[in-house]
MIDOSE-1310 file (N, C-alpha, C; in nm, 2 decimals, decimal comma, always signed):
residues 287
xxxx	-1,14/+7,55/+0,79/-1,11/+7,55/+0,93/-1,04/+7,41/+0,92; -0,90/+7,42/+1,00/-0,81/+7,30/+1,00/-0,86/+7,19/+1,15; -0,79/+7,09/+1,14/-0,84/+6,99/+1,25/-0,82/+7,08/+1,42; -0,75/+7,16/+1,42/-0,71/+7,18/+1,54/-0,81/+7,25/+1,61
xxxx	-0,89/+7,38/+1,48/-0,97/+7,46/+1,53/-1,12/+7,41/+1,57; -1,14/+7,27/+1,43/-1,29/+7,20/+1,49/-1,27/+7,10/+1,64; -1,15/+7,05/+1,67/-1,09/+7,04/+1,81/-1,12/+7,16/+1,94; -1,11/+7,27/+1,84/-1,13/+7,35/+1,96/-1,27/+7,36/+2,00
xxxx	-1,30/+7,39/+1,87/-1,53/+7,45/+1,91/-1,57/+7,32/+1,93; -1,53/+7,20/+1,95/-1,59/+7,07/+1,94/-1,61/+7,07/+2,12; -1,47/+7,06/+2,18/-1,45/+7,07/+2,30/-1,49/+7,22/+2,40; -1,45/+7,29/+2,38/-1,50/+7,47/+2,42/-1,61/+7,45/+2,45
xxxx	-1,73/+7,41/+2,32/-1,84/+7,45/+2,34/-1,95/+7,28/+2,37; -1,87/+7,21/+2,35/-1,87/+7,13/+2,45/-1,95/+7,12/+2,60; -1,79/+7,19/+2,64/-1,75/+7,21/+2,78/-1,83/+7,32/+2,85; -1,86/+7,40/+2,78/-1,94/+7,51/+2,77/-2,11/+7,53/+2,80
xxxx	-2,10/+7,42/+2,70/-2,27/+7,41/+2,72/-2,33/+7,27/+2,84; -2,23/+7,21/+2,78/-2,22/+7,06/+2,91/-2,25/+6,99/+2,81; -2,23/+6,97/+2,68/-2,30/+6,86/+2,58/-2,21/+6,71/+2,65; -2,25/+6,69/+2,75/-2,20/+6,54/+2,76/-2,03/+6,50/+2,84
xxxx	-2,02/+6,64/+2,93/-1,94/+6,60/+2,99/-1,77/+6,66/+2,96; -1,73/+6,54/+3,05/-1,56/+6,51/+3,04/-1,51/+6,41/+2,89; -1,48/+6,47/+2,83/-1,45/+6,39/+2,69/-1,31/+6,31/+2,67; -1,33/+6,20/+2,69/-1,25/+6,06/+2,69/-1,19/+6,01/+2,59
xxxx	-1,13/+6,09/+2,49/-1,10/+6,01/+2,35/-1,02/+5,85/+2,39; -1,08/+5,77/+2,32/-1,03/+5,60/+2,31/-0,96/+5,58/+2,21; -0,89/+5,53/+2,13/-0,86/+5,43/+2,05/-0,91/+5,34/+2,00; -0,92/+5,36/+1,88/-1,00/+5,22/+1,81/-0,87/+5,14/+1,77
xxxx	-0,89/+5,02/+1,81/-0,74/+4,93/+1,78/-0,83/+4,80/+1,69; -0,77/+4,73/+1,63/-0,82/+4,56/+1,60/-0,86/+4,47/+1,72; -0,96/+4,39/+1,61/-1,01/+4,31/+1,74/-0,87/+4,24/+1,73; -0,92/+4,18/+1,87/-0,82/+4,04/+1,94/-0,85/+3,96/+1,82
xxxx	-0,77/+3,93/+1,73/-0,80/+3,85/+1,66/-0,77/+3,70/+1,66; -0,69/+3,66/+1,69/-0,69/+3,51/+1,73/-0,83/+3,48/+1,85; -0,82/+3,55/+1,94/-0,96/+3,54/+2,00/-1,07/+3,54/+1,95; -1,09/+3,61/+1,83/-1,20/+3,65/+1,77/-1,23/+3,46/+1,69
xxxx	-1,10/+3,43/+1,66/-1,13/+3,34/+1,55/-1,17/+3,23/+1,66; -1,10/+3,22/+1,79/-1,09/+3,07/+1,85/-1,24/+3,05/+1,92; -1,34/+3,18/+1,93/-1,42/+3,20/+2,05/-1,54/+3,20/+1,97; -1,51/+3,27/+1,83/-1,63/+3,31/+1,76/-1,70/+3,48/+1,84
xxxx	-1,81/+3,47/+1,76/-1,90/+3,60/+1,77/-2,05/+3,55/+1,77; -2,12/+3,56/+1,91/-2,25/+3,58/+1,91/-2,33/+3,68/+1,92; -2,49/+3,73/+1,89/-2,54/+3,84/+1,87/-2,62/+3,83/+1,99; -2,57/+3,98/+2,07/-2,66/+3,98/+2,22/-2,82/+4,05/+2,17
xxxx	-2,89/+4,00/+2,23/-3,03/+4,11/+2,25/-3,01/+4,26/+2,29; -2,88/+4,26/+2,41/-2,89/+4,37/+2,49/-2,83/+4,50/+2,39; -2,88/+4,59/+2,39/-2,81/+4,74/+2,38/-2,69/+4,73/+2,41; -2,60/+4,75/+2,38/-2,52/+4,83/+2,39/-2,46/+4,88/+2,55
xxxx	-2,40/+4,84/+2,62/-2,34/+4,92/+2,75/-2,39/+5,09/+2,73; -2,25/+5,16/+2,64/-2,27/+5,26/+2,58/-2,30/+5,32/+2,47; -2,39/+5,44/+2,52/-2,40/+5,48/+2,37/-2,47/+5,65/+2,41; -2,47/+5,73/+2,28/-2,44/+5,91/+2,33/-2,55/+5,92/+2,45
xxxx	-2,46/+6,01/+2,54/-2,53/+6,06/+2,66/-2,67/+6,13/+2,61; -2,72/+6,20/+2,52/-2,83/+6,25/+2,47/-2,96/+6,14/+2,39; -2,92/+6,03/+2,41/-2,96/+5,99/+2,26/-3,09/+5,90/+2,36; -3,22/+5,88/+2,29/-3,35/+5,84/+2,32/-3,33/+5,69/+2,27
xxxx	-3,34/+5,61/+2,35/-3,37/+5,47/+2,32/-3,54/+5,46/+2,22; -3,56/+5,44/+2,17/-3,72/+5,39/+2,08/-3,77/+5,27/+2,20; -3,82/+5,27/+2,28/-3,87/+5,16/+2,31/-3,90/+4,99/+2,22; -3,83/+4,86/+2,29/-3,88/+4,76/+2,27/-3,78/+4,72/+2,13
xxxx	-3,72/+4,82/+2,08/-3,66/+4,85/+1,99/-3,49/+4,85/+1,98; -3,35/+4,87/+1,90/-3,28/+4,89/+1,89/-3,23/+4,99/+1,82; -3,34/+5,09/+1,82/-3,28/+5,21/+1,74/-3,24/+5,33/+1,88; -3,13/+5,43/+1,84/-3,11/+5,49/+1,96/-3,16/+5,62/+1,88
xxxx	-3,24/+5,77/+1,85/-3,24/+5,84/+1,87/-3,17/+5,99/+1,91; -3,09/+6,06/+1,82/-3,02/+6,16/+1,86/-3,05/+6,30/+1,78; -3,14/+6,30/+1,87/-3,23/+6,47/+1,82/-3,12/+6,64/+1,86; -3,14/+6,69/+1,71/-3,10/+6,82/+1,69/-3,09/+6,91/+1,85
xxxx	-3,00/+6,95/+1,87/-2,98/+7,03/+1,94/-3,07/+7,21/+1,94; -3,12/+7,25/+2,06/-3,20/+7,37/+2,08/-3,11/+7,44/+2,13; -3,09/+7,58/+2,02/-3,01/+7,64/+2,09/-3,05/+7,73/+2,22; -3,20/+7,75/+2,19/-3,24/+7,89/+2,30/-3,26/+7,78/+2,41
xxxx	-3,29/+7,65/+2,39/-3,27/+7,55/+2,53/-3,11/+7,57/+2,59; -3,03/+7,54/+2,52/-2,84/+7,55/+2,55/-2,84/+7,70/+2,63; -2,86/+7,79/+2,58/-2,90/+7,95/+2,65/-2,96/+7,99/+2,74; -3,07/+7,89/+2,79/-3,11/+8,01/+2,92/-3,04/+7,97/+3,02
xxxx	-3,12/+8,10/+3,10/-3,06/+8,10/+3,26/-3,00/+7,96/+3,33; -3,09/+7,87/+3,33/-3,07/+7,80/+3,39/-3,05/+7,67/+3,33; -2,96/+7,63/+3,26/-2,94/+7,53/+3,13/-3,01/+7,43/+3,17; -3,00/+7,34/+3,35/-3,01/+7,22/+3,36/-3,20/+7,21/+3,34
xxxx	-3,27/+7,32/+3,34/-3,41/+7,33/+3,35/-3,46/+7,32/+3,23; -3,38/+7,41/+3,14/-3,40/+7,36/+2,98/-3,40/+7,21/+2,90; -3,23/+7,18/+2,99/-3,23/+7,06/+2,95/-3,31/+6,95/+2,97; -3,38/+6,96/+3,11/-3,48/+6,84/+3,14/-3,62/+6,90/+3,07
xxxx	-3,63/+6,97/+3,05/-3,77/+7,03/+2,93/-3,73/+6,91/+2,80; -3,63/+6,91/+2,74/-3,59/+6,91/+2,67/-3,61/+6,73/+2,57; -3,50/+6,72/+2,69/-3,52/+6,56/+2,77/-3,62/+6,50/+2,75; -3,70/+6,55/+2,79/-3,84/+6,54/+2,85/-3,96/+6,52/+2,64
xxxx	-3,93/+6,59/+2,65/-3,98/+6,63/+2,51/-3,92/+6,52/+2,37; -3,79/+6,52/+2,43/-3,74/+6,43/+2,31/-3,77/+6,22/+2,31; -3,76/+6,22/+2,51/-3,82/+6,10/+2,52/-3,96/+6,05/+2,48; -4,02/+6,16/+2,49/-4,17/+6,17/+2,43/-4,21/+6,14/+2,35
xxxx	-4,12/+6,22/+2,19/-4,10/+6,17/+2,05/-4,04/+6,03/+2,05; -3,93/+5,98/+2,11/-3,91/+5,81/+2,07/-3,99/+5,76/+2,09; -4,06/+5,76/+2,18/-4,20/+5,65/+2,21/-4,31/+5,69/+2,18; -4,33/+5,73/+2,10/-4,41/+5,77/+2,03/-4,40/+5,71/+1,89
xxxx	-4,23/+5,68/+1,81/-4,23/+5,60/+1,73/-4,22/+5,47/+1,71; -4,28/+5,38/+1,82/-4,22/+5,29/+1,87/-4,29/+5,19/+1,77; -4,44/+5,17/+1,75/-4,53/+5,07/+1,71/-4,45/+5,06/+1,54; -4,42/+5,22/+1,44/-4,38/+5,22/+1,32/-4,23/+5,14/+1,33
xxxx	-4,16/+5,12/+1,44/-4,03/+5,10/+1,41/-4,00/+4,90/+1,47; -4,11/+4,90/+1,51/-4,07/+4,72/+1,58/-4,05/+4,60/+1,44; -4,08/+4,66/+1,34/-4,10/+4,59/+1,23/-3,96/+4,61/+1,15; -3,86/+4,67/+1,19/-3,76/+4,68/+1,21/-3,66/+4,59/+1,29
xxxx	-3,63/+4,47/+1,27/-3,56/+4,42/+1,39/-3,41/+4,35/+1,38; -3,37/+4,54/+1,41/-3,23/+4,51/+1,39/-3,15/+4,40/+1,49; -3,15/+4,34/+1,57/-3,10/+4,22/+1,60/-3,12/+4,08/+1,53; -3,21/+4,11/+1,46/-3,28/+4,05/+1,41/-3,16/+3,97/+1,28
xxxx	-3,17/+4,14/+1,23/-3,07/+4,14/+1,11/-2,93/+4,12/+1,08; -2,90/+4,13/+1,22/-2,72/+4,11/+1,25/-2,74/+3,98/+1,29; -2,85/+3,90/+1,30/-2,83/+3,74/+1,33/-2,81/+3,68/+1,20; -2,88/+3,70/+1,09/-2,89/+3,69/+0,98/-2,80/+3,69/+0,91
xxxx	-2,66/+3,82/+0,93/-2,57/+3,81/+0,86/-2,47/+3,76/+0,92; -2,51/+3,77/+1,06/-2,40/+3,67/+1,17/-2,36/+3,52/+1,13; -2,52/+3,48/+1,11/-2,47/+3,33/+1,03/-2,45/+3,28/+0,95; -2,40/+3,34/+0,83/-2,33/+3,36/+0,70/-2,18/+3,30/+0,73
xxxx	-2,16/+3,40/+0,85/-2,04/+3,39/+0,85/-1,93/+3,26/+0,95; -1,86/+3,26/+0,94/-1,73/+3,13/+0,97/-1,70/+3,17/+1,13; -1,75/+3,30/+1,19/-1,71/+3,34/+1,30/-1,81/+3,31/+1,38; -1,91/+3,27/+1,35/-2,08/+3,22/+1,43/-2,04/+3,16/+1,54
xxxx	-2,08/+3,15/+1,67/-2,04/+3,06/+1,73/-2,21/+3,07/+1,83; -2,23/+2,99/+1,92/-2,29/+2,96/+2,00/-2,26/+2,90/+2,14; -2,17/+2,89/+2,12/-2,08/+2,88/+2,27/-2,10/+2,98/+2,37; -2,06/+2,92/+2,47/-2,10/+3,04/+2,65/-2,00/+3,14/+2,60
xxxx	-1,84/+3,11/+2,56/-1,80/+3,20/+2,57/-1,74/+3,32/+2,48; -1,84/+3,29/+2,37/-1,83/+3,35/+2,24/-1,81/+3,52/+2,27; -1,74/+3,60/+2,19/-1,73/+3,76/+2,18/-1,90/+3,75/+2,16; -1,95/+3,86/+2,27/-2,04/+3,92/+2,22/-2,10/+4,05/+2,11
xxxx	-2,20/+4,03/+2,04/-2,19/+4,16/+1,96/-2,31/+4,23/+2,00; -2,37/+4,40/+1,99/-2,43/+4,42/+2,02/-2,44/+4,53/+1,90; -2,57/+4,48/+1,82/-2,61/+4,60/+1,75/-2,70/+4,70/+1,77; -2,69/+4,80/+1,69/-2,80/+4,94/+1,70/-2,78/+5,01/+1,60
xxxx	-2,87/+5,09/+1,56/-2,87/+5,20/+1,45/-2,95/+5,33/+1,53; -2,83/+5,38/+1,51/-2,87/+5,55/+1,56/-2,95/+5,63/+1,43; -3,02/+5,67/+1,48/-3,12/+5,77/+1,39/-3,07/+5,95/+1,43; -3,00/+5,98/+1,38/-2,93/+6,13/+1,37/-3,04/+6,24/+1,29
xxxx	-3,09/+6,36/+1,41/-3,14/+6,45/+1,35/-3,08/+6,54/+1,28; -3,06/+6,62/+1,16/-3,00/+6,64/+1,09/-3,04/+6,82/+1,01; -2,94/+6,91/+1,01/-2,95/+7,06/+0,97/-3,03/+7,08/+0,88; -3,02/+6,95/+0,76/-3,11/+6,96/+0,69/-3,26/+6,90/+0,64
xxxx	-3,31/+6,90/+0,79/-3,45/+6,85/+0,79/-3,49/+6,71/+0,77; -3,36/+6,64/+0,79/-3,37/+6,47/+0,74/-3,27/+6,38/+0,88; -3,31/+6,29/+0,88/-3,31/+6,20/+0,98/-3,18/+6,05/+0,87; -3,03/+6,09/+1,00/-2,97/+5,97/+0,88/-2,95/+5,88/+0,98
xxxx	-2,91/+5,74/+0,93/-2,92/+5,63/+1,01/-2,79/+5,57/+0,97; -2,76/+5,54/+1,09/-2,59/+5,49/+1,10/-2,63/+5,39/+1,20; -2,56/+5,20/+1,12/-2,63/+5,10/+1,17/-2,46/+5,10/+1,24; -2,47/+5,06/+1,37/-2,34/+4,99/+1,43/-2,30/+4,83/+1,46
xxxx	-2,24/+4,80/+1,53/-2,19/+4,65/+1,63/-2,12/+4,72/+1,67; -2,16/+4,69/+1,82/-2,06/+4,68/+1,90/-2,01/+4,59/+1,97; -1,90/+4,56/+1,98/-1,83/+4,45/+2,08/-1,79/+4,50/+2,21; -1,79/+4,48/+2,30/-1,77/+4,52/+2,41/-1,72/+4,38/+2,51
xxxx	-1,58/+4,41/+2,62/-1,52/+4,27/+2,67/-1,42/+4,35/+2,76; -1,41/+4,29/+2,84/-1,33/+4,34/+2,95/-1,24/+4,41/+2,91; -1,10/+4,39/+2,80/-1,01/+4,36/+2,76/-1,01/+4,45/+2,64; -1,09/+4,46/+2,54/-1,13/+4,56/+2,46/-1,26/+4,56/+2,36
xxxx	-1,32/+4,70/+2,36/-1,35/+4,76/+2,31/-1,38/+4,82/+2,17; -1,43/+4,72/+2,08/-1,46/+4,82/+1,91/-1,62/+4,83/+1,89; -1,60/+4,92/+1,77/-1,71/+4,96/+1,68/-1,71/+4,92/+1,54; -1,81/+4,90/+1,42/-1,79/+4,91/+1,35/-1,92/+5,00/+1,28
xxxx	-1,93/+5,10/+1,18/-2,01/+5,17/+1,17/-2,02/+5,14/+0,98; -2,17/+5,10/+0,96/-2,22/+5,16/+0,80/-2,32/+5,26/+0,83; -2,35/+5,29/+0,73/-2,41/+5,48/+0,74/-2,49/+5,41/+0,62; -2,64/+5,43/+0,67/-2,75/+5,42/+0,58/-2,74/+5,47/+0,45
xxxx	-2,75/+5,50/+0,30/-2,75/+5,57/+0,20/-2,89/+5,63/+0,18; -3,01/+5,59/+0,21/-3,10/+5,66/+0,22/-3,16/+5,71/+0,36; -3,17/+5,86/+0,38/-3,22/+5,94/+0,46/-3,36/+5,97/+0,48; -3,44/+5,95/+0,62/-3,60/+6,04/+0,59/-3,61/+6,12/+0,64
xxxx	-3,71/+6,20/+0,53/-3,69/+6,33/+0,56/-3,77/+6,37/+0,70; -3,73/+6,48/+0,77/-3,82/+6,47/+0,90/-4,01/+6,47/+0,94; -4,06/+6,51/+0,79/-4,19/+6,51/+0,81/-4,21/+6,33/+0,85; -4,13/+6,26/+0,80/-4,19/+6,10/+0,78/-4,10/+6,01/+0,88
xxxx	-4,05/+6,10/+0,98/-3,97/+6,02/+1,06/-4,08/+5,97/+1,15; -4,14/+6,03/+1,23/-4,23/+5,95/+1,34/-4,38/+5,87/+1,27; -4,37/+5,86/+1,16/-4,44/+5,74/+1,06/-4,40/+5,77/+0,93; -4,28/+5,70/+0,95/-4,23/+5,63/+0,75/-4,34/+5,57/+0,64
xxxx	-4,38/+5,57/+0,59/-4,42/+5,53/+0,42/-4,41/+5,36/+0,47; -4,47/+5,34/+0,40/-4,42/+5,18/+0,36/-4,31/+5,15/+0,24; -4,27/+5,24/+0,16/-4,18/+5,24/+0,09/-4,05/+5,28/+0,17; -4,05/+5,36/+0,26/-3,93/+5,36/+0,34/-3,92/+5,26/+0,39
xxxx	-4,01/+5,22/+0,48/-3,94/+5,09/+0,56/-3,93/+5,01/+0,48; -3,98/+4,96/+0,38/-3,91/+4,86/+0,27/-3,75/+4,88/+0,22; -3,76/+5,04/+0,21/-3,65/+5,06/+0,13/-3,52/+5,05/+0,31; -3,54/+5,11/+0,39/-3,50/+5,07/+0,52/-3,45/+4,88/+0,56
xxxx	-3,55/+4,83/+0,53/-3,53/+4,68/+0,55/-3,43/+4,65/+0,43; -3,40/+4,66/+0,32/-3,32/+4,61/+0,26/-3,17/+4,68/+0,26; -3,18/+4,83/+0,30/-3,06/+4,82/+0,31/-3,03/+4,81/+0,45; -3,10/+4,78/+0,58/-3,03/+4,71/+0,67/-2,95/+4,58/+0,67
xxxx	-3,03/+4,50/+0,53/-2,95/+4,35/+0,54/-2,84/+4,38/+0,46; -2,86/+4,48/+0,39/-2,70/+4,50/+0,29/-2,60/+4,56/+0,40; -2,67/+4,61/+0,51/-2,54/+4,73/+0,60/-2,45/+4,62/+0,71; -2,61/+4,50/+0,75/-2,54/+4,42/+0,85/-2,48/+4,32/+0,78
xxxx	-2,46/+4,31/+0,67/-2,38/+4,18/+0,58/-2,24/+4,28/+0,59; -2,27/+4,39/+0,56/-2,15/+4,47/+0,50/-2,06/+4,48/+0,67; -2,10/+4,49/+0,78/-2,01/+4,50/+0,90/-1,95/+4,42/+0,98; -2,05/+4,26/+0,92/-1,99/+4,13/+0,94/-1,90/+4,10/+0,86
xxxx	-1,88/+4,15/+0,76/-1,78/+4,12/+0,67/-1,68/+4,23/+0,70; -1,69/+4,34/+0,72/-1,55/+4,42/+0,80/-1,52/+4,31/+0,92; -1,56/+4,29/+0,98/-1,51/+4,21/+1,12/-1,45/+4,08/+1,12; -1,51/+4,01/+0,97/-1,41/+3,89/+0,96/-1,29/+3,95/+0,90
xxxx	-1,31/+4,06/+0,84/-1,16/+4,12/+0,78/-1,04/+4,13/+0,88; -1,14/+4,24/+1,00/-1,01/+4,28/+1,10/-1,01/+4,15/+1,12; -1,06/+4,02/+1,16/-0,99/+3,91/+1,27/-0,91/+3,79/+1,13; -0,90/+3,86/+1,03/-0,84/+3,79/+0,96/-0,66/+3,89/+0,94
xxxx	-0,67/+4,01/+1,01/-0,56/+4,07/+0,98/-0,57/+4,17/+0,86; -0,70/+4,20/+0,81/-0,74/+4,31/+0,67/-0,79/+4,39/+0,67; -0,77/+4,45/+0,81/-0,83/+4,60/+0,84/-0,70/+4,68/+0,87; -0,61/+4,65/+0,82/-0,45/+4,75/+0,85/-0,46/+4,90/+0,80
xxxx	-0,43/+4,96/+0,87/-0,38/+5,12/+0,80/-0,28/+5,14/+0,72; -0,32/+5,19/+0,61/-0,27/+5,19/+0,48/-0,09/+5,31/+0,49; -0,12/+5,39/+0,68/-0,05/+5,49/+0,64/-0,09/+5,62/+0,63; -0,16/+5,63/+0,59/-0,21/+5,73/+0,52/-0,36/+5,81/+0,63
xxxx	-0,34/+5,94/+0,61/-0,44/+6,00/+0,71/-0,61/+6,06/+0,55; -0,68/+6,07/+0,69/-0,82/+6,15/+0,62/-0,87/+6,22/+0,65; -0,91/+6,34/+0,59/-0,91/+6,49/+0,61/-1,13/+6,42/+0,60; -1,19/+6,42/+0,71/-1,29/+6,39/+0,66/-1,42/+6,49/+0,75
xxxx	-1,53/+6,47/+0,69/-1,66/+6,57/+0,75/-1,79/+6,51/+0,72; -1,90/+6,50/+0,77/-2,00/+6,44/+0,75/-2,10/+6,44/+0,83; -2,29/+6,46/+0,80/-2,36/+6,50/+0,86/-2,40/+6,39/+0,90; -2,30/+6,22/+0,94/-2,37/+6,18/+0,97/-2,31/+6,13/+1,16
xxxx	-2,21/+6,21/+1,13/-2,09/+6,22/+1,24/-2,14/+6,37/+1,36; -2,18/+6,45/+1,26/-2,22/+6,59/+1,32/-2,35/+6,63/+1,26; -2,44/+6,60/+1,27/-2,56/+6,64/+1,21/-2,61/+6,74/+1,24; -2,65/+6,81/+1,33/-2,69/+6,96/+1,34/-2,57/+7,05/+1,42
xxxx	-2,64/+7,14/+1,44/-2,56/+7,24/+1,51/-2,50/+7,23/+1,64; -2,33/+7,26/+1,62/-2,29/+7,22/+1,80/-2,34/+7,35/+1,87; -2,38/+7,32/+1,97/-2,45/+7,42/+2,04/-2,58/+7,51/+2,01; -2,61/+7,42/+1,89/-2,70/+7,52/+1,83/-2,66/+7,65/+1,74
xxxx	-2,54/+7,63/+1,78/-2,47/+7,80/+1,70/-2,32/+7,71/+1,58; -2,31/+7,66/+1,56/-2,15/+7,62/+1,49/-2,21/+7,50/+1,36; -2,22/+7,56/+1,21/-2,25/+7,49/+1,16/-2,22/+7,35/+1,12; -2,27/+7,19/+1,10/-2,20/+7,09/+1,13/-2,13/+7,04/+0,99
xxxx	-2,13/+7,15/+0,87/-2,04/+7,16/+0,77/-1,95/+7,23/+0,78; -1,91/+7,28/+0,89/-1,79/+7,31/+0,93/-1,71/+7,25/+0,99; -1,82/+7,14/+1,05/-1,70/+7,03/+1,05/-1,62/+6,94/+1,01; -1,48/+6,91/+1,01/-1,43/+6,77/+0,98/-1,30/+6,78/+1,05
xxxx	-1,23/+6,61/+1,07/-1,13/+6,63/+1,12/-0,98/+6,56/+0,99; -0,86/+6,59/+1,03/-0,78/+6,54/+0,94/-0,70/+6,40/+1,01; -0,77/+6,36/+1,08/-0,64/+6,25/+1,16/-0,75/+6,07/+1,15; -0,82/+6,09/+1,05/-0,91/+5,98/+1,01/-0,77/+5,83/+1,00
xxxx	-0,76/+5,70/+1,01/-0,64/+5,67/+0,95/-0,72/+5,58/+0,87; -0,70/+5,60/+0,72/-0,72/+5,58/+0,60/-0,71/+5,35/+0,61; -0,77/+5,31/+0,61/-0,78/+5,16/+0,57/-0,76/+5,10/+0,44; -0,91/+5,13/+0,36/-0,93/+5,12/+0,22/-1,01/+5,25/+0,15
xxxx	-0,95/+5,23/+0,01/-1,06/+5,36/-0,05/-1,06/+5,28/-0,17; -1,20/+5,25/-0,20/-1,21/+5,23/-0,35/-1,29/+5,35/-0,42; -1,34/+5,33/-0,59/-1,41/+5,41/-0,65/-1,48/+5,48/-0,58; -1,61/+5,46/-0,53/-1,73/+5,49/-0,44/-1,74/+5,51/-0,28
xxxx	-1,61/+5,45/-0,23/-1,64/+5,40/-0,07/-1,50/+5,40/-0,02; -1,51/+5,48/+0,11/-1,40/+5,46/+0,23/-1,38/+5,38/+0,34; -1,30/+5,39/+0,37/-1,29/+5,28/+0,53/-1,14/+5,31/+0,59; -1,23/+5,38/+0,70/-1,10/+5,43/+0,79/-1,17/+5,42/+0,93
xxxx	-1,06/+5,47/+1,03/-1,10/+5,43/+1,18/-1,07/+5,57/+1,25; -1,14/+5,56/+1,33/-1,12/+5,69/+1,43/-1,13/+5,65/+1,56; -1,04/+5,72/+1,66/-1,09/+5,77/+1,75/-1,18/+5,82/+1,88; -1,24/+5,84/+1,99/-1,36/+5,89/+2,00/-1,42/+5,85/+2,15
xxxx	-1,49/+5,90/+2,19/-1,57/+5,88/+2,30/-1,70/+5,86/+2,33; -1,77/+5,74/+2,29/-1,86/+5,72/+2,30/-1,97/+5,76/+2,35; -1,95/+5,82/+2,48/-2,00/+5,83/+2,60/-2,10/+5,97/+2,59; -2,00/+6,06/+2,51/-2,07/+6,19/+2,49/-2,18/+6,18/+2,42
xxxx	-2,19/+6,34/+2,42/-2,30/+6,36/+2,33/-2,33/+6,36/+2,19; -2,44/+6,33/+2,09/-2,42/+6,33/+2,01/-2,35/+6,40/+1,93; -2,36/+6,55/+1,92/-2,29/+6,63/+1,86/-2,18/+6,69/+1,97; -2,09/+6,57/+2,04/-1,99/+6,66/+2,14/-1,91/+6,52/+2,02
xxxx	-1,92/+6,42/+1,93/-1,84/+6,31/+1,88/-1,85/+6,22/+1,92; -1,99/+6,17/+1,97/-2,04/+6,01/+2,05/-2,01/+5,94/+1,86; -2,06/+5,98/+1,75/-2,02/+5,83/+1,66/-1,91/+5,88/+1,58; -1,81/+5,94/+1,63/-1,67/+5,88/+1,61/-1,55/+5,78/+1,56
xxxx	-1,59/+5,76/+1,69/-1,50/+5,60/+1,75/-1,52/+5,55/+1,67; -1,48/+5,40/+1,62/-1,47/+5,27/+1,54/-1,42/+5,26/+1,39; -1,48/+5,18/+1,35/-1,42/+5,19/+1,17/-1,58/+5,22/+1,15; -1,57/+5,30/+1,01/-1,65/+5,36/+0,96/-1,62/+5,30/+0,80
xxxx	-1,74/+5,25/+0,78/-1,78/+5,26/+0,63/-1,85/+5,38/+0,53; -1,79/+5,46/+0,49/-1,84/+5,53/+0,44/-1,88/+5,56/+0,26; -1,98/+5,54/+0,22/-1,97/+5,58/+0,04/-1,95/+5,73/+0,05; -1,87/+5,78/-0,07/-1,80/+5,89/-0,04/-1,91/+6,03/-0,08
xxxx	-2,00/+5,99/-0,13/-2,14/+6,12/-0,14/-2,18/+6,09/+0,01; -2,19/+6,06/+0,13/-2,19/+6,10/+0,22/-2,13/+6,15/+0,30; -1,99/+6,21/+0,24/-1,91/+6,29/+0,30/-1,93/+6,46/+0,24; -1,89/+6,53/+0,35/-1,92/+6,67/+0,25/-1,75/+6,71/+0,26
xxxx	-1,70/+6,64/+0,35/-1,52/+6,69/+0,30/-1,49/+6,55/+0,31; -1,40/+6,55/+0,23/-1,29/+6,41/+0,19/-1,18/+6,47/+0,15; -1,08/+6,40/+0,24/-0,96/+6,41/+0,10/-0,83/+6,32/+0,20; -0,77/+6,23/+0,14/-0,68/+6,14/+0,16/-0,53/+6,21/+0,21
xxx	-0,46/+6,24/+0,28/-0,39/+6,29/+0,31/-0,23/+6,22/+0,25; -0,14/+6,23/+0,19/-0,03/+6,22/+0,14/+0,06/+6,21/+0,25; +0,15/+6,05/+0,34/+0,23/+6,10/+0,42/+0,38/+6,12/+0,39
C-alpha cells in the first residue's frame, strides 16, 4: 500500500468515524537553536497542552493511555452514545492503574537527564519542556510505551520521541510485575537521556535532514485497527525526513497533528528515535 492510500484511509476513516475531528498537519522543524542555547531549558511539572483526543491520563502521573478502538462501538447507530460509554470505561481503567504507576516518576526521569545537560537552566525565561509517557494498546495484545518531550512556546512547538523497547502484555498493564516495573525504570532513564541528547544535538544544528525520505510504519504509531477495521500493519507513510541511520537505529522527523485521536495519527508529529526492530516497515528512499 502506498503513502497516498494510507493517507486516504487515515483521513477518510477518521472523518467518517469521528476520530479526532479535523486533521491539521503541522510541520516538525528544528528548535530555535540560538534561543535554546541562550535561555536554556527547564522541566515543567505540567502535562503537555496538547495530547491525543482519546488519551486517558493516569491520575497524578505523566502517563497518557491510548486504548484500542472498539469497532462495535464506532459503528453503533448513535455513535456519540457508544463513544461516551467507551470513554467512561477507558477513564475508569486508567484511574485503576494509578497506584501501580505512581512510582514511575516521568518528570523525575526527565529532570535527572536534563541536569546533566549544558542546556539546563533555572532562569524564569528558560524554555519549558513537558515530559510524558504515552502508553498505547496494540493489536498483538501488548501495550507499547513512547516517551516524549514536548516543548511548547508562542513561536515554536516541537516534540521528541523515544520508543521504549520492552512492551507490556495486556494482562499485566493494570498491575505490572516488579520485574516489568524495574525494566521500565531502567528504560525510562535511558530514554530520557536519549531525548535530552536529541534536543542538545538539535540546538547545536546536528539534526539536519539528509535529503532522503523514509518509508516507515510501526505499532508505536498506529497500534490498533483504524476504526476497528483496518490492520495497523497496513499503515505506513513514505514521507519521513531521514536525519540519521545507524546499524540498529534510525532517527527521522515527521509532520502531524498531536490533537487528533491516537489511531488518526496523533503520534506522528516530531523527531523519532526508533530501534529498527520496532518498525514493521522501514525503507530509506534514495533521492
